[in-house]
C-alpha positions as CSV (number, residue, x, y, z in Angstrom):
1,M,13.7,2.3,18.8
2,R,12.7,6.0,19.0
3,F,11.6,6.2,22.7
4,D,14.7,8.4,23.6
5,E,14.3,10.5,20.6
6,F,10.4,11.1,21.0
7,F,9.9,11.0,24.8
8,V,13.0,11.7,26.8
9,R,14.5,15.2,27.4
10,D,17.4,15.7,29.8
11,G,16.9,12.2,31.2
12,R,13.3,12.7,32.1
13,F,10.0,11.6,30.4
14,A,8.5,14.3,28.4
15,A,6.1,14.1,25.2
16,D,6.6,17.0,22.9
17,G,7.3,19.4,25.7
18,V,4.7,18.1,28.0
19,S,6.4,16.9,31.3
20,L,5.5,13.7,33.2
21,D,4.3,15.8,36.2
22,E,1.9,17.8,33.9
23,L,0.7,14.5,32.3
24,A,0.1,12.8,35.6
25,G,-1.8,15.9,37.0
26,K,-4.2,16.1,33.9
27,C,-4.4,12.4,32.7
28,P,-6.0,9.9,34.9
29,T,-4.4,6.5,34.4
30,P,-4.5,4.4,32.4
31,F,-3.9,6.5,29.3
32,Y,-2.2,6.5,25.9
33,I,0.1,9.6,25.1
34,Y,1.0,10.3,21.4
35,S,3.8,12.5,20.2
36,A,2.8,14.8,17.3
37,S,6.4,15.5,16.3
38,G,7.1,11.7,16.3
39,I,4.3,11.0,13.9
40,R,5.4,13.8,11.5
41,A,9.0,12.6,11.8
42,K,8.1,9.0,10.8
43,Y,6.0,10.2,7.8
44,R,8.7,12.6,6.7
45,L,11.4,9.8,6.7
46,L,9.1,7.4,4.8
47,K,8.3,10.0,2.2
48,E,12.0,11.2,1.7
49,C,13.0,7.6,1.2
50,F,10.3,7.0,-1.4
51,P,9.3,10.1,-3.1
52,A,7.8,8.3,-6.1
53,F,5.3,6.5,-3.9
54,D,2.1,7.9,-2.2
55,I,1.9,6.9,1.4
56,C,-1.6,5.8,2.5
57,Y,-2.0,5.7,6.3
58,S,-3.7,2.5,7.5
59,L,-6.4,3.7,10.0
60,K,-6.7,0.3,11.6
61,A,-3.4,0.9,13.3
62,N,-4.9,4.0,15.2
63,P,-8.0,5.7,14.0
64,S,-7.7,8.5,16.7
65,P,-8.9,11.8,15.0
66,A,-5.9,13.7,16.2
67,V,-3.4,11.2,14.7
68,C,-5.4,11.2,11.5
69,N,-5.5,14.9,11.4
70,I,-1.7,15.0,11.6
71,L,-1.0,12.5,8.9
72,A,-3.7,14.2,6.6
73,A,-2.2,17.6,7.0
74,S,1.3,16.2,6.4
75,G,0.2,15.0,2.9
76,A,-0.6,11.3,3.6
77,G,-3.5,9.4,1.9
78,A,-5.5,6.8,3.8
79,E,-6.2,3.1,3.5
80,V,-9.5,2.2,5.1
81,S,-11.3,-1.1,5.9
82,S,-14.7,-0.2,6.9
83,P,-17.3,2.4,6.3
84,K,-16.8,4.0,9.8
85,E,-13.0,4.3,9.0
86,L,-13.9,5.9,5.7
87,A,-16.1,8.4,7.5
88,T,-13.2,9.0,10.0
89,A,-10.7,9.5,7.2
90,L,-12.9,12.1,5.4
91,A,-13.7,13.9,8.6
92,A,-9.9,14.1,9.4
93,G,-9.1,15.8,6.1
94,F,-7.9,13.1,3.8
95,A,-8.8,13.9,0.3
96,P,-11.1,11.3,-1.2
97,G,-8.9,11.0,-4.2
98,N,-6.1,9.8,-1.9
99,V,-8.1,7.0,-0.1
100,V,-8.1,3.3,-1.0
101,Y,-10.7,0.9,0.4
102,V,-9.4,-2.6,1.5
103,A,-11.5,-5.1,3.2
104,P,-12.0,-8.8,2.8
105,A,-15.7,-8.8,3.5
106,K,-17.8,-6.2,1.7
107,T,-21.6,-6.0,1.6
108,A,-23.6,-4.2,-1.2
109,V,-24.4,-1.4,1.4
110,D,-20.7,-1.0,2.2
111,I,-19.7,-0.8,-1.5
112,E,-22.5,1.8,-2.2
113,Q,-21.2,4.0,0.5
114,V,-17.6,3.7,-0.6
115,L,-18.4,4.5,-4.3
116,R,-20.6,7.6,-3.2
117,A,-17.5,9.0,-1.4
118,G,-15.6,9.2,-4.7
119,I,-12.4,7.6,-3.4
120,H,-9.4,6.8,-5.6
121,A,-10.0,2.9,-5.7
122,I,-11.7,0.0,-4.0
123,V,-10.0,-3.3,-3.8
124,A,-11.7,-6.5,-4.8
125,D,-10.8,-9.8,-3.3
126,A,-12.9,-12.2,-5.3
127,A,-15.1,-12.4,-8.4
128,S,-18.1,-11.8,-6.2
129,D,-16.6,-8.4,-5.0
130,L,-16.3,-7.5,-8.7
131,R,-20.1,-8.4,-9.3
132,L,-21.2,-6.3,-6.3
133,I,-19.0,-3.4,-7.3
134,E,-20.3,-3.6,-10.9
135,T,-24.0,-3.6,-9.7
136,A,-23.5,-0.6,-7.4
137,A,-21.7,1.3,-10.2
138,R,-24.4,0.8,-12.6
139,G,-26.9,2.0,-10.2
140,L,-24.9,5.0,-9.4
141,R,-23.8,5.6,-12.9
142,M,-20.3,5.8,-11.8
143,R,-16.9,4.5,-13.2
144,P,-14.9,3.4,-10.1
145,R,-11.4,2.1,-10.2
146,V,-11.0,-1.3,-8.9
147,L,-7.6,-2.8,-7.7
148,L,-7.4,-6.7,-7.7
149,R,-5.9,-8.0,-4.5
150,I,-3.5,-10.9,-5.3
151,N,-2.4,-13.6,-3.0
152,T,0.9,-14.1,-4.6
153,R,3.1,-17.3,-4.8
154,E,6.1,-15.4,-3.6
155,T,8.2,-16.8,-0.7
156,Q,6.7,-16.0,2.7
157,P,8.6,-13.6,5.0
158,E,9.4,-14.2,8.7
159,A,6.4,-12.4,10.3
160,K,3.7,-13.1,12.9
161,E,1.0,-12.1,10.3
162,V,1.5,-13.3,6.7
163,M,-1.0,-12.7,4.0
164,V,0.7,-14.2,0.9
165,G,2.4,-17.4,-0.4
166,G,-0.1,-19.9,1.0
167,P,-3.7,-20.4,1.5
168,S,-5.4,-17.1,2.4
169,K,-8.9,-15.5,3.0
170,F,-7.4,-12.4,1.3
171,G,-7.4,-11.8,-2.6
172,F,-7.3,-13.8,-5.7
173,D,-4.8,-16.6,-5.8
174,E,-2.3,-15.5,-8.3
175,E,-2.5,-18.6,-10.3
176,R,-6.4,-18.3,-10.7
177,V,-6.9,-14.6,-11.1
178,A,-7.2,-14.6,-14.9
179,D,-9.8,-17.3,-14.9
180,D,-11.8,-15.8,-12.0
181,V,-11.8,-12.3,-13.6
182,A,-12.8,-13.7,-17.0
183,G,-16.1,-14.8,-15.8
184,V,-17.2,-11.3,-14.7
185,R,-18.6,-8.7,-17.1
186,L,-17.7,-5.3,-16.2
187,E,-19.3,-2.3,-18.0
188,Q,-19.1,0.4,-15.4
189,A,-16.4,-0.7,-13.0
190,R,-13.0,-0.8,-14.4
191,I,-9.9,-2.7,-13.2
192,A,-7.2,-0.2,-12.8
193,G,-4.4,-2.1,-11.0
194,V,-3.4,-4.5,-8.3
195,Q,-2.9,-4.6,-4.5
196,V,-0.7,-7.0,-2.7
197,Y,-0.3,-6.8,1.1
198,S,2.4,-9.3,2.0
199,A,2.7,-9.4,5.8
200,S,2.9,-7.2,9.0
201,Q,5.9,-6.0,11.0
202,V,8.6,-7.0,8.5
203,L,12.2,-5.8,9.3
204,N,13.9,-7.7,6.5
205,R,15.0,-5.2,4.0
206,V,16.1,-7.9,1.5
207,W,12.7,-9.6,1.6
208,L,10.9,-6.3,1.1
209,A,13.0,-5.4,-1.8
210,A,12.2,-8.8,-3.4
211,H,8.5,-8.4,-2.7
212,I,8.4,-4.8,-4.4
213,E,10.2,-6.1,-7.5
214,Y,7.9,-9.1,-7.6
215,V,4.8,-6.9,-7.5
216,F,6.2,-4.7,-10.2
217,R,6.5,-7.7,-12.6
218,L,3.2,-9.0,-11.5
219,A,1.3,-5.8,-12.2
220,R,2.7,-5.6,-15.7
221,R,2.0,-9.2,-16.5
222,L,-1.6,-9.1,-15.3
223,S,-2.2,-5.8,-17.1
224,R,-1.3,-7.4,-20.4
225,E,-3.1,-10.8,-19.7
226,L,-6.4,-9.1,-18.5
227,E,-6.0,-6.2,-20.9
228,F,-6.5,-3.3,-18.5
229,R,-4.6,0.0,-18.3
230,L,-2.2,0.1,-15.3
231,E,-3.3,3.2,-13.2
232,T,-2.4,2.2,-9.7
233,V,0.0,-0.4,-8.1
234,D,-0.6,-0.7,-4.3
235,F,2.3,-2.7,-2.7
236,G,0.6,-2.9,0.7
237,G,3.1,-2.1,3.5
238,G,4.3,-4.3,6.4
239,F,7.1,-2.0,7.3
240,G,8.2,-3.0,10.8
241,V,9.6,-1.1,13.8
242,P,12.0,-2.5,16.4
243,Q,9.8,-4.3,19.0
244,R,12.3,-6.1,21.2
245,E,15.6,-4.5,22.4
246,R,17.6,-6.7,20.1
247,D,15.6,-5.8,16.9
248,H,17.3,-3.8,14.3
249,E,15.9,-0.7,12.6
250,L,14.5,-1.2,9.2
251,D,17.0,0.2,6.7
252,L,14.6,2.3,4.6
253,A,17.5,4.0,2.8
254,G,18.9,0.7,1.9
255,L,15.6,-0.5,0.7
256,A,15.1,2.5,-1.3
257,G,18.5,2.1,-3.1
258,T,17.9,-1.6,-3.7
259,I,14.6,-1.0,-5.6
260,A,15.9,2.1,-7.5
261,G,16.6,-0.1,-10.6
262,P,13.3,-2.0,-10.7
263,L,11.5,1.3,-10.0
264,A,13.2,3.0,-13.0
265,E,12.6,0.1,-15.2
266,F,8.9,0.1,-14.3
267,R,8.6,3.9,-14.8
268,S,10.1,3.6,-18.3
269,D,7.1,1.5,-19.3
270,E,4.4,3.0,-17.0
271,P,5.4,6.7,-16.3
272,D,1.9,7.8,-15.2
273,C,1.1,4.8,-12.9
274,R,0.4,5.7,-9.3
275,L,2.5,3.8,-6.8
276,V,1.1,3.4,-3.3
277,F,2.7,2.1,0.0
278,E,0.2,1.5,2.8
279,S,1.6,2.1,6.4
280,G,0.2,2.0,9.8
281,R,2.5,0.7,12.4
282,Y,5.7,2.2,10.9
283,L,4.0,5.7,11.0
284,V,2.6,5.7,14.6
285,A,3.7,2.7,16.7
286,E,6.9,4.4,18.2
287,S,5.1,7.7,18.7
288,G,2.7,6.3,21.4
289,V,3.2,5.1,25.0
290,F,0.7,3.3,27.1
291,V,0.9,4.5,30.9
292,T,-0.5,2.7,33.8
293,R,-0.2,3.2,37.5
294,V,1.2,0.8,40.0
295,I,-1.4,0.1,42.6
296,R,0.5,-2.4,44.7
297,V,3.6,-4.7,44.5
298,K,3.6,-8.3,45.4
299,E,6.4,-11.0,45.8
300,S,5.1,-14.5,45.3
301,R,7.3,-17.6,45.4
302,G,10.3,-15.8,43.9
303,R,8.4,-13.6,41.3
304,V,7.6,-9.8,41.6
305,F,4.4,-8.6,40.4
306,A,3.5,-5.0,39.8
307,I,-0.3,-4.8,39.9
308,C,-1.6,-1.8,37.9
309,D,-4.8,0.0,37.1
310,G,-4.7,-0.9,33.4
311,G,-4.0,-4.3,31.8
312,I,-5.6,-6.3,28.9
313,N,-8.7,-4.3,29.1
314,A,-6.8,-1.2,28.0
315,F,-3.9,-2.7,26.0
316,S,-4.6,-6.3,24.9
317,R,-2.0,-6.7,22.2
318,P,0.8,-7.8,24.4
319,V,-1.1,-10.8,25.5
320,F,-3.2,-11.8,22.5
321,M,-0.5,-11.1,19.9
322,R,2.3,-12.4,22.2
323,V,4.2,-9.2,21.7
324,K,6.8,-8.2,24.2
325,H,6.7,-4.4,24.3
326,P,9.7,-2.6,26.0
327,V,8.8,-1.3,29.4
328,R,10.0,1.6,31.6
329,L,9.1,3.2,34.9
330,L,8.5,6.6,33.5
331,N,9.1,8.4,36.8
332,R,12.4,6.6,37.5
333,L,14.1,6.6,34.1
334,A,17.5,7.3,35.4
335,E,17.6,4.5,38.0
336,P,19.2,1.2,37.1
337,A,17.1,-1.9,36.4
338,T,17.6,-4.3,39.4
339,T,14.5,-6.5,39.3
340,H,12.5,-8.8,36.9
341,V,8.9,-7.9,37.2
342,D,5.7,-9.2,35.8
343,V,3.5,-6.1,35.1
344,C,-0.1,-7.1,35.5
345,G,-3.4,-5.3,35.3
346,P,-6.7,-5.2,37.3
347,I,-8.6,-7.9,35.5
348,C,-9.6,-11.1,37.2
349,T,-7.7,-13.6,35.0
350,P,-4.1,-14.8,35.0
351,L,-4.0,-13.8,31.4
352,D,-3.8,-10.2,32.5
353,C,-0.1,-9.8,32.4
354,I,1.0,-7.2,29.8
355,A,4.8,-7.5,30.4
356,K,6.3,-10.6,31.7
357,D,9.9,-10.6,33.1
358,A,10.4,-6.9,32.5
359,H,13.8,-5.7,33.8
360,L,13.0,-2.6,35.9
361,P,13.9,-0.8,39.1
362,L,12.0,-2.5,42.0
363,P,8.6,-0.9,41.5
364,R,6.6,1.0,44.1
365,A,3.0,1.8,44.5
366,G,2.3,5.0,42.6
367,D,5.0,4.5,39.9
368,L,4.0,5.1,36.3
369,V,4.8,2.1,34.0
370,G,5.1,2.9,30.3
371,L,4.7,0.2,27.6
372,L,6.5,1.7,24.5
373,N,5.6,1.3,20.8
374,A,1.9,1.5,21.7
375,G,0.8,4.0,19.1
376,A,-0.4,1.3,16.8
377,Y,-2.9,-1.4,17.7
378,G,-3.2,-0.3,21.2
379,C,-6.5,1.3,22.3
380,T,-8.2,0.3,19.2
381,M,-7.5,-3.4,19.4
382,S,-8.3,-3.8,23.2
383,L,-10.9,-5.5,25.3
384,L,-12.4,-2.1,26.2
385,D,-15.6,-3.3,27.8
386,F,-14.2,-6.2,29.7
387,M,-15.1,-5.9,33.4
388,S,-16.6,-2.4,32.7
389,R,-13.4,-0.5,33.8
390,G,-13.9,2.2,31.3
391,R,-11.9,3.2,28.2
392,P,-8.5,4.6,28.6
393,T,-8.1,8.1,27.5
394,E,-5.9,9.1,24.5
395,F,-3.9,12.3,24.4
396,M,-1.8,14.1,21.9
397,A,1.1,16.1,23.0
398,E,2.2,18.9,20.6
399,S,4.6,21.8,21.2
400,G,4.1,21.7,24.9
401,E,0.3,21.5,24.6
402,L,-1.9,18.5,25.6
403,R,-5.3,17.7,24.0
404,R,-7.6,14.8,23.7
405,A,-6.7,12.5,20.8
């Protein structure tokens, strides 16, 4: 967990040189604060471990323009899942040739917009997608690359969100893809590779290595069976970050070492094939903190409640995904944790408890509560209009400066 690395200096909370006092003076709560150096550090680590792979940032994790600008300038590509995400990516500076479009529901209008942008590839989930892409390509007189999303038969990982190995709304079932594709006549669009997204928040290096090797074999087999030239293999992502105190860090170096042999073997057959990892959470989660202020503290029948100005309206993921984010009192980091506290928001439902049984110093009115690992699926995934309390502001801290994200 990178909180101490990205957000603590000399025992006090600070984000890229911006102190908590400065944040509190300029940023009305609740708000999100992101660390620019943290985002760059995570991208650099991923790229250093996997230099043979292009890293495409998944905008669904956090489409904030400031976040996207940093990753585009660092050299990342983008994985987008809607026309608006595509527009955001292009405006942020991601090169069209480094963008992949992945979405389980695509309309003819969506596809035409995507093809006009001249991106690297669009991912097809079904034969109907192929027909829509072919029709749009003919109308535009373009030759777009298409990647076939495959719902593989590989063993499922231990993860909350699993997309392969069983029935799925995503992709062609591996055992049926040849028959499904054979029924579609493609003259303009061309199949150029495969995409397989396995699961989200995976920390098991052994499983990830087996998945990557599986996709290497699958891509070569389908290239032969369907008679297309293998230009791109997109392995998805799913790289996790420690979420609970007992979680271990994903061993990226170990993963890179484990797949070195399969990678070399694949490269001997396909030296020019583009290899892609998609990554959202891994790149940005640990570089963000959700900050909310304690309005009052209540003791009720043996439980302590810190009732704050931001809850599920501003940060829904802890409740609806049942994720236990680490919690700190940001203005009292050095004090020992003495009390088990339920951190609640201002919304009129008992569901509005964004941290249950958090071990903290006994909170006081005015304290600033930080929920860590909030850089991914935070603001963008929340019930922002619920009870009309307004949208939390997002800020980027960089080299001692603060700006809207």
